[in-house]
DRENFI-465092 format. One record per residue (C-alpha): residue in one letter; x, y, z. Coordinates in steps of 0.02 Angstrom, whole numbers, plus 32768, in hexadecimal, padded with zeros to 4 digits. Layout:
! residues N
aXYZ
...
//
This chain:
! residues 249
mF37A37FC2AF4
wF39638B62B06
aF3A638A02BD8
fF41D37FE2BBE
aF48A385D2B49
vF49038FF2BB9
sF4B238872C53
hF52D381A2BF3
eF59A38CD2BCF
lF58439112C72
pF61D38C72CC4
yF69339002C46
dF66F39B42C5F
nF70B39BF2CB7
pF777393E2C65
kF81339642CD9
rF7A439462D7D
lF76338B62D32
rF80A38722CFD
eF83F387C2DAB
rF7CC38012DE7
lF7D637902D43
yF7E136DB2D52
iF85236802CD7
eF8A135DE2D02
yF82635752D65
pF7B735442CC7
iF86935152C6A
rF88E34A52D07
iF7D5344D2CF6
dF7E3342F2C4A
rF88E33FA2C41
wF85733672CB7
iF7B333472C4A
gF820334B2BB2
rF8A432C62C0E
gF939334E2C09
rF91833C92B82
lF877343C2B54
pF7E433FA2AEB
nF7E8348A2A8A
sF89434722A54
rF86633B02A29
lF7DD33D829C3
qF8293470295B
eF8C734072938
wF85333732901
lF7D133C62898
hF80A34762878
qF8AD3438280C
gF86033A127BB
rF7FF33A12718
yF75333C32772
gF79C345C27D3
nF74A34D52754
dF6983496274C
lF69B346D27FC
tF6CD351C2832
kF64F355E27D4
fF5CB34E3282A
aF614351228D4
aF60F35D428B8
wF56835D22877
tF51E356728FF
hF56935E7296E
wF51A3682290F
fF46C361B2917
wF462363129CA
fF43636DC29C2
iF38F3698297C
qF37D35E929C4
pF34436052A6C
yF2C436982A42
aF274362929C1
sF26135A62A2F
iF1F136112AA2
fF1AE364C2A1E
wF16F35A629D7
iF13A356A2A93
aF0D9360D2A97
iF07435DB29FE
rF07835262A09
nF04C35072ACE
kF00F35A62B28
eEFFC354E2BC0
kF0B7351F2BCC
fF0EE35C72B99
pF0F236372C39
eF15D35AC2C99
sF1D0359D2BF8
aF1E436482BF0
rF214365A2CB0
qF29A35D82CAA
lF2E736212BFB
aF2EA36C62C49
aF337366D2CFD
tF3C536242C96
fF3F136C12C4E
dF3E837312CFD
iF43E369F2D53
gF4C636A92CD2
cF4DE37662CCE
aF4F0375D2D8C
mF57636EA2D73
yF5D537552D09
fF5D137D32D82
aF60F37652E14
lF68D36F82DB6
pF6D3375B2D1D
tF73236CF2CBB
aF7AE36DC2C1D
pF77A366E2B87
pF7F236002B3E
wF81B36552AA9
wF84A36F32B1C
aF8AF36912B86
aF919363F2AF9
eF92536FB2AB3
nF96A373C2B59
gF9D936B62B6D
yF98D36552BFD
iF97A35B72B8C
dFA3735A02B58
pFA5635212AC6
kFAFC34FE2ADA
iFAC434B72B85
aFA3634432B57
dFA3834442A99
eF98F34B92AA9
hF95A35272A15
iF8BF35832A30
nF87A35E92998
rF7D7364F298E
vF7B535FC2909
mF6FB365428F7
lF75B36FB28E2
eF7C036B8285A
yF726367727FA
gF6CB37172826
eF748378527DB
kF7583727273F
lF69D37112727
wF65C37D0275B
gF6EE3827272C
pF6F238DB2768
aF64638D027C1
wF689384C282F
tF6DE38D7289E
rF630391E28B5
iF5D5389128CA
fF6423831293D
gF66C38C829A4
tF5B238E129C2
lF5A3382629F3
gF632380A2A55
sF66038982ABF
nF67B38442B6E
pF70737C82B4C
wF6FE378A2C03
aF653375C2C0C
aF67B368E2BF3
mF64B36352C8F
pF5C935F82C75
sF59C35D92BBD
lF4F0363F2BB3
hF4F536002AFC
fF4FF35452B2F
aF488355F2BC7
tF40A35B42B6C
aF40735402AD4
vF406349F2B4D
mF36934FD2BA5
aF317351C2B05
aF32E34522ADB
iF2E1342B2B78
lF24C34A52B6E
lF21834852AC6
sF21B33C02AED
dF1B533E82B85
aF12D34492B1B
gF11433AA2AC5
gF16533BB2A14
kF1D6331A2A03
vF22133502957
eF240340C29A6
gF29133BB2A42
tF301333E29D6
lF32533E12967
gF34934462A0B
wF3C133BC2A56
aF41133A429AF
yF443346E299B
aF47134742A71
lF4F233E92A52
sF526343029AE
lF54C34CE29FB
gF59E34892A90
fF61434322A18
aF62F34DE29B2
lF64D353D2A49
vF6E534D52A71
yF72334CB29CB
lF719357729A5
gF78535982A3D
eF6EF36042A95
hF6CE359B2B27
yF73135132B97
vF6D4347B2BB9
tF6AD34AF2C71
dF65635432C35
lF5DB34D32BD6
lF5CD346D2C72
aF5B334FD2CD6
gF53035342C65
aF4D5348B2C82
gF4E134B02D31
vF48335562D0B
vF3EB34F92CBB
lF3E034822D3D
lF3CE350D2DBE
aF35F35632D62
rF2F134D52D4A
kF2E634962DF8
gF2F235562E41
eF254359A2DD6
pF1D735392E23
iF20A356C2ECE
aF227361B2EAF
rF18136322E55
pF10D36552EE0
iF18A36CB2F30
vF196372E2E90
eF0D837292E7A
mF0BF37672F23
iF12E37F72EFA
nF0D2381A2E50
rF02738172EBB
rF06838982F28
lF0B439112EAB
qF00E38FC2E4F
rEFB339412EE8
lF03439C72F02
eF01C39F52E51
aEF5F3A022E6E
iEF733A6A2F0A
aEFE93AE62EB2
aEF6D3AF52E11
gEEDD3B1D2E99
gEE8E3A742E92
//
């Protein structure tokens, strides 16, 4: 998790330089096509945030989002305890999901919907699209003065949105739990992943396009890991030989 957090923040070391190559409009166009002329984020917030279920739904969505900081790691820990034979492959595939996503953050820095709305790229006068960062509103209300410190620690790179690694790793965890033989655990994993996908769009954190890209990362990690495994093992063996030579073995 530490390595992921560092890699996640590295592109934002020079915000001005990163801003020069920031992508903003392509996910807006794709999501408007998906939403038949209007962003799904805006539709969900209009239907649900202002309705009588809005408050409870916001709590559910926000806590679902925050639980992500536990879910993938709890899943891999459960596999390590319950099915040791599956653990190495599961750990490699989950790690590959993180690694591919971080590489895409470097290659394709993309603004999330809340940032695009705040900075005038989503004009409500044109398409009647109002997007709020609902989690921010709820977090400030719930945590008070502590929220600034908490949120500043967890969300210091605003342009790491494509793909959604929240969704990708939750989906990968659900697949790995199912593969490890836990029917109940797999069902819970999938229920969480789907709930998180909904929450990320409703809260204004990600476009549907980001979620689809996250699913693509999962597919790439699942298909690519068995192909890359022999190469990685060969490199590891050679490194171990060099270590033995350096140690005088």
